[in-house]
C-alpha positions as CSV (number, residue, x, y, z in Angstrom):
1,M,0.0,0.0,0.0
2,I,1.4,3.4,-1.0
3,K,2.3,5.6,2.0
4,Y,2.8,9.3,2.4
5,K,4.4,10.7,5.6
6,G,3.8,7.4,7.4
7,K,0.2,7.1,6.4
8,S,-1.3,5.2,3.5
9,I,-3.0,7.2,0.8
10,L,-6.3,5.4,1.6
11,H,-5.9,6.2,5.3
12,R,-5.4,9.9,4.6
13,L,-8.4,10.0,2.3
14,A,-10.6,8.1,4.7
15,S,-9.9,10.3,7.7
16,R,-10.4,13.5,5.6
17,N,-13.6,12.4,3.9
18,R,-15.7,11.1,6.7
19,T,-18.7,13.2,5.5
20,N,-18.2,12.3,1.8
21,K,-21.0,9.8,1.2
22,L,-19.8,8.9,-2.3
23,F,-16.3,8.0,-1.1
24,Y,-17.5,5.8,1.7
25,K,-20.1,4.2,-0.5
26,G,-17.1,3.0,-2.6
27,L,-15.4,1.6,0.5
28,E,-18.6,-0.2,1.4
29,L,-19.1,-1.8,-2.0
30,S,-15.5,-2.9,-2.2
31,G,-15.1,-4.0,1.4
32,N,-15.9,-7.3,3.1
33,T,-18.0,-8.1,6.2
34,L,-15.2,-9.5,8.3
35,E,-16.9,-12.7,9.2
36,N,-15.7,-15.1,11.8
37,K,-13.6,-12.6,13.6
38,K,-13.2,-12.0,17.3
39,W,-13.4,-8.3,18.3
40,V,-11.3,-6.7,21.0
41,F,-12.4,-3.2,22.1
42,I,-10.1,-1.1,24.3
43,L,-12.0,1.3,26.5
44,G,-10.8,4.1,28.9
45,C,-10.6,7.8,29.3
46,Y,-8.3,10.0,27.3
47,N,-4.7,9.9,28.4
48,S,-5.1,6.5,30.2
49,G,-2.8,4.3,28.2
50,T,-5.3,3.1,25.6
51,T,-3.1,4.0,22.6
52,L,-0.1,2.1,24.1
53,L,-2.2,-0.9,24.9
54,N,-3.8,-0.9,21.5
55,Q,-0.4,-0.7,19.8
56,I,1.0,-3.6,21.9
57,L,-1.9,-5.9,21.2
58,A,-1.8,-5.1,17.5
59,N,1.8,-6.5,17.5
60,H,0.5,-9.9,18.5
61,P,0.8,-12.4,15.6
62,Q,-2.9,-13.3,15.9
63,I,-4.3,-9.7,16.2
64,S,-4.7,-7.0,13.7
65,G,-5.2,-3.3,14.5
66,L,-6.3,-0.2,12.6
67,P,-3.9,2.6,11.7
68,D,-6.1,5.1,13.4
69,E,-9.0,5.3,15.8
70,G,-11.9,3.5,14.1
71,V,-14.1,6.6,14.2
72,M,-11.7,8.2,11.8
73,L,-12.0,5.3,9.2
74,T,-15.8,5.1,8.8
75,S,-18.6,7.6,8.1
76,E,-21.0,5.7,10.4
77,L,-19.6,6.5,13.9
78,L,-20.0,9.9,15.5
79,K,-17.1,11.5,17.4
80,P,-17.0,14.5,19.8
81,E,-15.3,16.6,17.2
82,D,-18.5,16.5,15.2
83,F,-20.1,18.6,17.9
84,G,-17.1,20.9,18.5
85,W,-15.4,19.0,21.3
86,R,-11.9,17.6,21.0
87,R,-10.8,15.1,23.6
88,M,-14.0,15.7,25.5
89,W,-17.1,13.5,24.8
90,S,-18.7,14.1,28.2
91,E,-19.9,17.5,27.1
92,C,-21.8,16.1,24.1
93,Y,-22.7,12.7,25.5
94,D,-26.5,13.1,24.8
95,Q,-25.8,14.1,21.2
96,L,-23.5,11.2,20.7
97,K,-26.1,8.7,22.1
98,T,-29.2,10.1,20.3
99,G,-27.5,10.7,17.0
100,Q,-25.9,7.3,16.6
101,D,-27.6,4.7,14.4
102,T,-27.2,1.3,16.1
103,T,-28.8,-1.0,13.6
104,P,-27.2,-4.2,12.2
105,K,-27.0,-2.4,8.8
106,T,-24.8,0.3,10.3
107,A,-22.5,-2.3,11.8
108,Q,-22.2,-4.0,8.5
109,K,-21.2,-0.7,6.8
110,I,-18.6,-0.1,9.5
111,K,-17.0,-3.5,9.1
112,K,-16.8,-3.1,5.3
113,H,-15.1,0.3,5.8
114,W,-12.7,-1.1,8.4
115,S,-11.9,-4.2,6.3
116,H,-9.7,-2.1,4.0
117,F,-7.4,-1.4,6.9
118,Y,-7.3,-4.7,8.9
119,K,-4.9,-7.5,8.0
120,S,-6.4,-11.0,7.7
121,K,-6.1,-12.2,11.3
122,P,-8.6,-13.9,13.6
123,Y,-8.6,-11.1,16.2
124,L,-9.3,-7.5,15.4
125,V,-8.6,-4.8,18.0
126,E,-10.1,-1.3,18.0
127,K,-9.6,1.7,20.1
128,S,-11.8,4.8,19.9
129,I,-12.2,6.7,23.1
130,S,-15.8,7.6,22.4
131,N,-16.6,3.9,22.2
132,V,-17.5,4.1,25.9
133,C,-20.7,5.9,24.6
134,R,-21.7,2.9,22.4
135,V,-20.7,-0.2,24.3
136,S,-24.1,-1.8,24.0
137,F,-24.0,-1.4,20.2
138,L,-20.6,-2.9,19.9
139,N,-21.5,-5.8,22.2
140,E,-24.6,-6.6,20.2
141,Q,-23.3,-6.1,16.6
142,F,-19.6,-7.2,16.9
143,Q,-19.7,-10.7,18.3
144,P,-17.9,-12.2,19.9
145,A,-16.8,-9.1,21.6
146,Y,-14.1,-8.7,24.3
147,F,-13.7,-5.5,26.3
148,I,-10.6,-4.3,28.0
149,H,-11.0,-1.3,30.3
150,I,-8.0,0.6,31.6
151,V,-8.2,3.2,34.4
152,R,-5.5,5.7,35.3
153,N,-5.1,8.2,38.2
154,G,-7.6,11.0,37.7
155,Y,-5.1,13.7,38.5
156,A,-2.8,12.6,35.7
157,V,-5.7,12.1,33.3
158,S,-7.1,15.6,34.0
159,E,-3.8,17.2,33.5
160,G,-3.2,15.3,30.2
161,I,-6.5,16.2,28.7
162,Q,-6.1,19.9,29.5
163,R,-2.5,20.0,28.2
164,K,-3.2,18.0,24.9
165,A,-6.6,19.2,23.9
166,K,-6.6,21.9,21.2
167,I,-9.8,23.8,21.5
168,I,-12.0,23.7,18.3
169,S,-13.0,27.1,16.9
170,G,-16.4,28.1,18.2
171,N,-16.2,26.1,21.3
172,E,-17.2,27.9,24.5
173,Y,-13.7,27.6,25.9
174,E,-12.0,28.9,22.8
175,K,-10.9,32.2,24.3
176,Q,-9.4,30.5,27.3
177,E,-7.4,28.3,24.9
178,K,-7.8,25.3,27.2
179,Y,-10.5,23.4,29.1
180,P,-10.9,24.2,32.8
181,I,-9.2,21.5,34.8
182,E,-12.5,20.6,36.6
183,V,-14.1,19.9,33.2
184,C,-11.3,17.6,32.4
185,A,-11.8,15.8,35.7
186,K,-15.5,15.5,35.0
187,Q,-14.6,13.7,31.7
188,W,-12.6,11.1,33.8
189,V,-15.5,10.7,36.2
190,D,-18.1,10.3,33.5
191,T,-16.0,7.7,31.7
192,L,-15.9,5.6,34.8
193,D,-19.7,6.1,35.5
194,V,-20.8,5.2,32.0
195,F,-18.6,2.1,31.8
196,E,-19.8,0.9,35.3
197,K,-23.4,0.9,34.0
198,E,-22.5,-0.7,30.7
199,K,-20.4,-3.5,32.0
200,E,-23.3,-5.1,33.8
201,N,-24.5,-6.4,30.4
202,L,-21.1,-7.6,29.1
203,K,-20.0,-11.1,29.1
204,N,-16.2,-10.7,28.4
205,V,-14.7,-7.9,30.4
206,F,-11.1,-7.4,31.6
207,E,-10.2,-4.4,33.8
208,I,-6.7,-3.1,34.5
209,T,-5.1,0.0,35.8
210,Y,-2.5,2.1,34.0
211,E,-0.3,1.9,37.0
212,E,-0.1,-1.9,37.2
213,F,0.2,-2.1,33.4
214,T,3.3,0.2,33.3
215,E,4.8,-1.5,36.4
216,D,4.7,-5.0,35.0
217,P,3.6,-5.0,31.4
218,D,4.7,-8.6,30.7
219,R,2.5,-10.0,33.5
220,L,-0.5,-7.9,32.5
221,M,-0.2,-8.8,28.8
222,K,0.0,-12.5,29.7
223,E,-3.2,-12.1,31.7
224,I,-4.8,-10.2,28.8
225,T,-3.8,-12.8,26.2
226,T,-5.1,-15.6,28.4
227,F,-8.4,-13.7,28.7
228,L,-8.6,-13.6,24.9
229,G,-7.7,-17.2,24.6
230,L,-4.3,-16.6,23.0
231,E,-0.7,-17.6,23.5
232,G,1.4,-14.9,25.1
233,F,4.0,-12.7,23.5
234,N,7.3,-14.3,22.6
235,N,9.5,-11.5,23.8
236,K,9.7,-9.2,26.8
237,L,7.6,-6.1,26.4
238,S,9.4,-4.4,29.2
239,E,12.6,-4.3,27.1
240,R,11.0,-2.8,24.0
241,S,10.2,0.8,23.0
242,F,6.8,1.8,21.5
243,S,5.8,5.0,19.7
244,V,2.8,6.8,21.2
245,H,1.7,10.0,19.6
246,E,4.9,10.2,17.7
247,K,7.1,9.8,20.8
248,S,9.1,6.6,21.2
249,S,9.9,5.3,24.7
250,E,9.9,2.2,26.9
251,I,6.8,1.4,28.9
252,K,6.9,3.5,32.0
253,N,4.6,5.3,34.5
254,M,4.3,9.0,33.6
255,N,2.0,10.0,36.5
256,S,4.6,11.9,38.5
257,R,5.4,14.1,35.5
258,S,1.7,15.0,35.1
259,L,1.1,15.5,38.8
260,S,4.1,17.9,39.0
261,K,2.4,20.2,36.5
262,L,-0.7,20.7,38.7
263,S,-1.0,23.7,41.0
264,E,-2.7,23.6,44.4
265,V,-5.7,25.3,42.9
266,D,-5.8,22.7,40.1
267,I,-5.8,19.9,42.7
268,E,-8.6,21.6,44.7
269,K,-10.7,21.9,41.6
270,I,-10.1,18.3,40.6
271,N,-11.0,17.1,44.1
272,S,-14.2,19.1,44.0
273,V,-15.3,16.9,41.1
274,A,-13.5,13.6,41.5
275,S,-12.6,13.0,45.1
276,E,-15.1,10.2,45.6
277,H,-14.1,8.4,42.4
278,L,-10.4,8.8,43.4
279,K,-11.2,7.0,46.6
280,K,-13.4,4.4,44.9
281,Y,-10.6,3.4,42.5
282,N,-8.0,3.4,45.2
283,Y,-6.2,6.6,44.3
284,K,-4.9,8.9,47.1
285,V,-6.7,12.2,47.4
286,L,-4.1,14.9,47.4
């Protein structure tokens, strides 16, 4: 496949033409339905290690991953940016839920779109942060479905969202140039709350924390591959480097760096929103 600046031409066209019905009709007609596949969906809040986990799993010989978040490679899934929110689905949750078509026909279209980017392997992994808003749809239409949920310290997550989110023009926080830290904390809380409700109806769920994952990735990945019914990785992940958001490094806990960027006022504002959830998920309230 021809590539340009690290991305295939088709990848670039697909991500730039999500609203082009004619383009995606072509992908639908030329795609396949991805029958007899096992689906692995990685869930979690922004800045929780989902990208790293997705990349590692996609390196397993029995698993194929997408070159981008699935929402960027289909015209059938809504994303927060469609409503003016980048890295922030909690502020448009109702719009995402009510605007999403969850019929079997929609699922078939998505699979045909994605089929152009997956390799022919028995397991297919997908990571779109906004998938937390459509767990029931994925569980019903992408069978058999396995869900891996990763949770990270709410302080680190809130700092990361605020630092990395580029405010979309026209957003109510555009003049401030960044989201208030308490809004970022609310996104963390809402992610946990929504998943807690959804997981009651799921058969295959595996939950981990970012902290235990970065502390002992080899053990955690062995547990995850066992959960999926697969053989483990042949080499040690703790000795390898992975590229996340164009930065290559070994697997390590970056919480201390994020926490060092928070002021006392930031911490107070995060606590006002998330203290109970920090306690519930065994994180120390600062």
